[in-house]
N, CA and C atoms as an extended XYZ file, in Angstrom:
318
Properties=species:S:1:pos:R:3:atomname:S:1:resname:S:1:resid:I:1 pbc="F F F"
N        95.071       -4.489      -14.423 N   MET     1
C        97.161       -5.266      -15.035 CA  MET     1
C        97.272       -5.041      -13.529 C   MET     1
N        97.135       -4.368      -12.550 N   ILE     2
C        98.155       -4.114      -11.515 CA  ILE     2
C        97.548       -6.024      -10.178 C   ILE     2
N        95.755       -5.750      -10.810 N   VAL     3
C        96.014       -7.035       -9.934 CA  VAL     3
C        96.440       -8.107       -9.993 C   VAL     3
N        96.405       -8.346      -11.608 N   PHE     4
C        97.989       -9.966      -12.652 CA  PHE     4
C        98.707      -10.146      -10.902 C   PHE     4
N        99.336       -8.939      -11.620 N   TRP     5
C       100.597       -8.211       -9.985 CA  TRP     5
C       100.516       -9.019       -8.999 C   TRP     5
N        99.742       -8.502       -7.852 N   VAL     6
C        99.024       -8.923       -7.095 CA  VAL     6
C        98.880      -10.023       -7.282 C   VAL     6
N        98.389      -10.285       -7.695 N   ALA     7
C        98.511      -12.425       -7.920 CA  ALA     7
C        99.541      -13.075       -7.967 C   ALA     7
N       100.432      -12.101       -8.836 N   LEU     8
C       101.705      -13.301       -9.431 CA  LEU     8
C       102.338      -12.909       -7.804 C   LEU     8
N       102.733      -11.839       -7.196 N   ALA     9
C       103.342      -12.302       -5.733 CA  ALA     9
C       102.812      -12.543       -4.715 C   ALA     9
N       101.988      -13.271       -4.569 N   ILE    10
C       100.856      -13.512       -3.738 CA  ILE    10
C       100.862      -15.726       -4.129 C   ILE    10
N       101.188      -15.613       -5.551 N   LEU    11
C       101.673      -16.841       -5.669 CA  LEU    11
C       103.022      -17.194       -5.685 C   LEU    11
N       103.991      -16.360       -6.100 N   VAL    12
C       105.109      -16.308       -5.628 CA  VAL    12
C       105.196      -17.016       -3.949 C   VAL    12
N       105.306      -15.680       -3.645 N   VAL    13
C       105.154      -15.983       -1.428 CA  VAL    13
C       104.386      -17.340       -1.448 C   VAL    13
N       103.953      -17.891       -1.543 N   ALA    14
C       103.111      -18.587       -1.760 CA  ALA    14
C       103.916      -20.774       -2.080 C   ALA    14
N       104.457      -19.367       -3.061 N   PHE    15
C       105.513      -21.109       -3.543 CA  PHE    15
C       106.657      -20.676       -2.991 C   PHE    15
N       107.462      -19.746       -2.579 N   VAL    16
C       108.164      -20.071       -1.158 CA  VAL    16
C       107.981      -20.640       -0.064 C   VAL    16
N       107.255      -19.496        0.401 N   ALA    17
C       106.829      -20.283        2.362 CA  ALA    17
C       106.379      -22.010        2.001 C   ALA    17
N       106.225      -22.600        0.698 N   GLY    18
C       105.933      -23.770        0.281 CA  GLY    18
C       106.968      -24.472        0.886 C   GLY    18
N       107.535      -23.899        0.049 N   ALA    19
C       108.821      -24.072        0.111 CA  ALA    19
C       110.131      -24.409        0.977 C   ALA    19
N       109.953      -23.300        1.617 N   VAL    20
C       111.085      -23.388        2.767 CA  VAL    20
C       110.086      -24.427        3.502 C   VAL    20
N       108.763      -24.508        3.814 N   PHE    21
C       107.640      -25.231        4.511 CA  PHE    21
C       108.751      -26.979        4.433 C   PHE    21
N       108.096      -27.435        3.582 N   VAL    22
C       109.067      -29.046        2.965 CA  VAL    22
C       110.204      -28.762        2.820 C   VAL    22
N       111.185      -28.185        2.811 N   VAL    23
C       112.990      -28.426        3.409 CA  VAL    23
C       112.839      -27.844        4.806 C   VAL    23
N       112.006      -27.615        5.605 N   VAL    24
C       112.085      -27.177        6.286 CA  VAL    24
C       111.383      -28.621        7.561 C   VAL    24
N       110.331      -29.062        6.590 N   ARG    25
C       109.885      -30.844        7.088 CA  ARG    25
C       111.101      -31.697        6.937 C   ARG    25
N       112.036      -31.671        6.097 N   ALA    26
C       112.476      -32.441        5.118 CA  ALA    26
C       113.450      -32.539        6.378 C   ALA    26
N       114.249      -31.401        6.555 N   LEU    27
C       115.280      -31.373        7.523 CA  LEU    27
C       114.972      -32.084        9.123 C   LEU    27
N       113.886      -32.227        9.219 N   GLU    28
C       113.334      -32.442       10.437 CA  GLU    28
C       112.807      -33.462       10.653 C   GLU    28
N       112.270      -34.462        9.557 N   THR    29
C       112.514      -35.471        9.220 CA  THR    29
C       114.006      -36.267        9.608 C   THR    29
N       114.850      -35.799        8.370 N   LYS    30
C       116.766      -36.198        8.110 CA  LYS    30
C       116.659      -36.186        9.861 C   LYS    30
N       117.083      -35.164       10.765 N   ARG    31
C       117.076      -35.565       11.751 CA  ARG    31
C       116.683      -36.286       12.885 C   ARG    31
N       115.450      -36.475       12.566 N   ALA    32
C       114.781      -37.366       13.253 CA  ALA    32
C       115.226      -38.827       12.835 C   ALA    32
N       114.974      -38.621       11.952 N   LEU    33
C       115.549      -40.383       11.078 CA  LEU    33
C       117.188      -40.758       11.416 C   LEU    33
N       117.668      -39.347       11.761 N   LYS    34
C       119.253      -40.049       12.374 CA  LYS    34
C       118.830      -40.645       13.351 C   LYS    34
N       118.856      -39.915       14.029 N   GLY    35
C       118.627      -40.348       16.153 CA  GLY    35
C       117.400      -41.405       15.904 C   GLY    35
N       117.136      -42.130       15.689 N   LEU    36
C       116.211      -43.393       15.192 CA  LEU    36
C       117.551      -44.247       14.985 C   LEU    36
N       118.238      -44.234       13.829 N   LYS    37
C       119.433      -44.325       13.521 CA  LYS    37
C       119.900      -44.704       14.862 C   LYS    37
N       121.000      -43.733       15.284 N   ASP    38
C       121.002      -43.876       16.359 CA  ASP    38
C       120.615      -44.448       17.346 C   ASP    38
N       118.915      -44.435       17.976 N   ALA    39
C       119.297      -45.476       18.921 CA  ALA    39
C       119.005      -46.871       18.380 C   ALA    39
N       118.575      -47.254       17.455 N   LEU    40
C       118.385      -48.534       17.070 CA  LEU    40
C       119.640      -49.076       17.390 C   LEU    40
N       120.751      -48.261       17.121 N   SER    41
C       122.083      -48.761       16.796 CA  SER    41
C       122.881      -49.128       17.870 C   SER    41
N       122.766      -48.215       18.588 N   ILE    42
C       122.544      -48.931       20.173 CA  ILE    42
C       121.732      -50.208       20.786 C   ILE    42
N       120.699      -50.092       20.688 N   GLU    43
C       119.563      -50.842       21.242 CA  GLU    43
C       120.170      -52.373       20.295 C   GLU    43
N       120.360      -52.250       18.960 N   LEU    44
C       120.936      -53.806       18.871 CA  LEU    44
C       122.352      -53.843       19.768 C   LEU    44
N       123.280      -52.986       19.610 N   ARG    45
C       124.742      -53.525       20.694 CA  ARG    45
C       124.248      -53.972       21.830 C   ARG    45
N       122.283      -53.392       22.768 N   ARG    46
C       122.715      -53.752       23.861 CA  ARG    46
C       121.856      -55.115       23.739 C   ARG    46
N       121.422      -55.439       22.598 N   ILE    47
C       121.198      -56.595       22.705 CA  ILE    47
C       121.825      -58.226       22.423 C   ILE    47
N       122.968      -57.049       21.082 N   ALA    48
C       124.324      -58.651       21.716 CA  ALA    48
C       124.691      -59.359       22.097 C   ALA    48
N       125.217      -57.400       23.063 N   ARG    49
C       125.544      -57.876       23.966 CA  ARG    49
C       124.991      -58.828       25.045 C   ARG    49
N       123.005      -58.712       25.352 N   ALA    50
C       122.704      -59.212       25.780 CA  ALA    50
C       122.421      -61.009       25.624 C   ALA    50
N       122.673      -61.070       23.798 N   GLY    51
C       123.456      -62.533       23.287 CA  GLY    51
C       124.583      -63.076       24.225 C   GLY    51
N       125.466      -62.398       23.850 N   GLU    52
C       126.300      -63.151       24.205 CA  GLU    52
C       126.472      -63.730       26.222 C   GLU    52
N       126.012      -62.134       26.082 N   ARG    53
C       126.026      -63.239       28.413 CA  ARG    53
C       124.797      -64.311       28.173 C   ARG    53
N       123.920      -64.422       27.734 N   THR    54
C       123.269      -65.462       27.065 CA  THR    54
C       124.071      -66.820       27.020 C   THR    54
N       124.624      -66.668       25.564 N   ASN    55
C       125.502      -67.685       25.774 CA  ASN    55
C       126.613      -68.507       26.107 C   ASN    55
N       126.942      -67.021       27.722 N   GLU    56
C       127.429      -67.201       28.285 CA  GLU    56
C       127.034      -68.465       29.059 C   GLU    56
N       126.394      -67.345       29.659 N   GLU    57
C       125.034      -68.343       31.078 CA  GLU    57
C       124.581      -69.868       30.372 C   GLU    57
N       124.831      -69.736       29.729 N   LEU    58
C       124.042      -71.014       28.712 CA  LEU    58
C       125.211      -72.194       29.106 C   LEU    58
N       126.328      -71.726       28.877 N   GLU    59
C       127.719      -72.446       28.756 CA  GLU    59
C       128.187      -73.228       30.510 C   GLU    59
N       127.368      -72.137       30.463 N   ALA    60
C       128.160      -72.243       32.289 CA  ALA    60
C       126.674      -73.173       32.551 C   ALA    60
N       125.881      -72.994       32.478 N   ALA    61
C       124.547      -74.159       33.035 CA  ALA    61
C       124.876      -75.302       32.424 C   ALA    61
N       125.602      -75.593       30.909 N   LYS    62
C       125.510      -76.838       30.635 CA  LYS    62
C       126.816      -77.763       31.742 C   LYS    62
N       128.105      -77.031       31.627 N   THR    63
C       128.632      -77.642       32.485 CA  THR    63
C       127.901      -77.072       34.128 C   THR    63
N       127.096      -76.841       34.944 N   ALA    64
C       126.510      -76.886       36.387 CA  ALA    64
C       125.383      -78.304       35.922 C   ALA    64
N       124.846      -78.653       34.745 N   PHE    65
C       123.947      -79.890       34.672 CA  PHE    65
C       124.942      -80.714       34.504 C   PHE    65
N       126.523      -81.390       33.452 N   GLU    66
C       127.112      -81.754       33.967 CA  GLU    66
C       127.907      -82.883       34.903 C   GLU    66
N       127.554      -81.566       35.566 N   ARG    67
C       128.387      -82.165       37.259 CA  ARG    67
C       127.626      -83.076       37.778 C   ARG    67
N       126.421      -81.915       37.987 N   LEU    68
C       125.097      -81.954       38.476 CA  LEU    68
C       125.355      -84.186       38.407 C   LEU    68
N       125.016      -84.217       36.903 N   GLU    69
C       124.050      -85.219       36.626 CA  GLU    69
C       125.400      -86.117       37.012 C   GLU    69
N       126.822      -86.260       37.332 N   ALA    70
C       127.932      -86.861       37.861 CA  ALA    70
C       128.230      -86.908       38.988 C   ALA    70
N       127.462      -86.215       39.687 N   SER    71
C       127.402      -86.268       41.146 CA  SER    71
C       125.970      -87.071       41.429 C   SER    71
N       124.865      -87.264       41.380 N   ILE    72
C       123.894      -87.914       40.452 CA  ILE    72
C       124.280      -89.404       40.776 C   ILE    72
N       124.744      -89.515       39.812 N   ALA    73
C       125.590      -90.525       39.322 CA  ALA    73
C       126.169      -91.227       40.590 C   ALA    73
N       127.721      -90.643       41.055 N   ARG    74
C       128.073      -90.974       42.190 CA  ARG    74
C       126.698      -91.292       43.492 C   ARG    74
N       125.897      -90.625       44.114 N   LEU    75
C       125.303      -90.476       45.158 CA  LEU    75
C       124.428      -91.628       45.162 C   LEU    75
N       123.815      -92.391       43.905 N   SER    76
C       123.488      -93.436       43.144 CA  SER    76
C       124.178      -94.054       43.583 C   SER    76
N       125.118      -94.248       44.041 N   THR    77
C       126.381      -95.639       43.846 CA  THR    77
C       126.739      -95.059       45.050 C   THR    77
N       126.460      -94.778       45.899 N   ALA    78
C       126.402      -94.531       48.119 CA  ALA    78
C       125.806      -95.610       48.450 C   ALA    78
N       124.477      -94.774       47.232 N   ARG    79
C       122.843      -95.392       47.806 CA  ARG    79
C       123.512      -96.725       47.523 C   ARG    79
N       123.731      -97.047       46.417 N   ALA    80
C       123.320      -98.379       46.514 CA  ALA    80
C       124.610      -99.701       47.781 C   ALA    80
N       125.463      -97.930       48.128 N   ARG    81
C       126.296      -99.348       48.613 CA  ARG    81
C       125.320      -99.044       50.319 C   ARG    81
N       125.533      -98.569       50.717 N   VAL    82
C       124.812      -97.454       51.953 CA  VAL    82
C       123.939      -99.132       52.037 C   VAL    82
N       123.291      -98.610       51.552 N   ARG    83
C       121.805     -100.289       50.660 CA  ARG    83
C       122.607     -101.642       51.321 C   ARG    83
N       123.715     -101.998       50.464 N   LEU    84
C       124.619     -103.243       51.230 CA  LEU    84
C       125.327     -103.106       52.271 C   LEU    84
N       125.144     -101.951       53.176 N   ILE    85
C       126.459     -102.812       55.362 CA  ILE    85
C       124.983     -102.253       55.097 C   ILE    85
N       123.745     -101.680       54.794 N   LYS    86
C       123.005     -101.353       56.285 CA  LYS    86
C       122.115     -103.371       55.758 C   LYS    86
N       121.702     -103.902       54.996 N   GLU    87
C       121.943     -105.139       54.764 CA  GLU    87
C       122.565     -106.174       55.422 C   GLU    87
N       124.023     -105.806       55.557 N   ALA    88
C       124.836     -107.048       56.180 CA  ALA    88
C       124.730     -106.759       57.469 C   ALA    88
N       124.864     -105.054       57.817 N   LEU    89
C       124.493     -104.983       59.778 CA  LEU    89
C       123.476     -106.312       59.877 C   LEU    89
N       122.686     -105.724       59.531 N   ALA    90
C       121.100     -106.067       59.508 CA  ALA    90
C       121.411     -107.712       59.425 C   ALA    90
N       122.117     -108.328       58.681 N   GLU    91
C       122.096     -109.980       58.616 CA  GLU    91
C       123.524     -109.952       59.645 C   GLU    91
N       123.784     -109.426       60.360 N   ALA    92
C       124.988     -109.891       61.357 CA  ALA    92
C       123.912     -109.236       62.926 C   ALA    92
N       123.697     -108.748       62.856 N   GLU    93
C       123.401     -108.569       64.082 CA  GLU    93
C       121.628     -109.591       64.024 C   GLU    93
N       121.763     -110.392       63.301 N   ALA    94
C       120.672     -111.075       63.553 CA  ALA    94
C       121.847     -112.191       64.278 C   ALA    94
N       122.479     -112.202       63.610 N   VAL    95
C       122.982     -113.507       63.649 CA  VAL    95
C       123.569     -113.534       64.725 C   VAL    95
N       123.970     -112.990       65.453 N   LEU    96
C       124.029     -111.958       67.034 CA  LEU    96
C       123.025     -112.489       67.788 C   LEU    96
N       121.870     -111.443       67.097 N   THR    97
C       120.616     -112.120       68.089 CA  THR    97
C       120.750     -114.047       67.979 C   THR    97
N       120.435     -114.184       67.407 N   ARG    98
C       119.932     -115.890       67.456 CA  ARG    98
C       121.604     -116.636       68.160 C   ARG    98
N       122.697     -115.559       68.104 N   ALA    99
C       124.178     -116.348       68.835 CA  ALA    99
C       123.564     -116.507       69.890 C   ALA    99
N       123.795     -114.888       70.320 N   ARG   100
C       122.847     -114.459       72.066 CA  ARG   100
C       122.176     -115.565       72.751 C   ARG   100
N       121.282     -115.914       72.522 N   ALA   101
C       119.921     -117.360       72.985 CA  ALA   101
C       121.527     -118.400       72.980 C   ALA   101
N       122.222     -119.449       72.385 N   PHE   102
C       122.593     -119.570       72.923 CA  PHE   102
C       124.918     -119.824       73.933 C   PHE   102
N       124.854     -118.183       74.420 N   ILE   103
C       125.565     -118.048       76.067 CA  ILE   103
C       124.747     -117.863       76.471 C   ILE   103
N       125.604     -118.861       77.675 N   PRO   104
C       124.531     -118.426       79.064 CA  PRO   104
C       125.160     -117.005       79.993 C   PRO   104
N       123.776     -117.085       80.078 N   SER   105
C       123.032     -115.892       81.199 CA  SER   105
C       123.726     -115.363       82.694 C   SER   105
N       124.166     -115.029       83.525 N   LYS   106
C       124.882     -115.233       84.958 CA  LYS   106
C       123.751     -115.111       85.789 C   LYS   106
């Protein structure tokens, strides 16, 4: 009969030890999940801020691109004007060169 009580005591001790083990592991898991939740929250806020900065930089880039397109249009117009002026100067030089042939030299 004493063997029965010893076996029962061992069974109760094993059951209590198993329950304590499960509770300790559950608390560790809960703490780890809370830490993961906090880290995830911090990382999501960082990603959101990075997204906002990216949107701001995208808007700035769009504005700069629009200014660049306007500058390119002005440059194209200026180049056309310079080309016309060069052609007019070349034509004037040609006329002067032909006119010098008729001017007597000393």
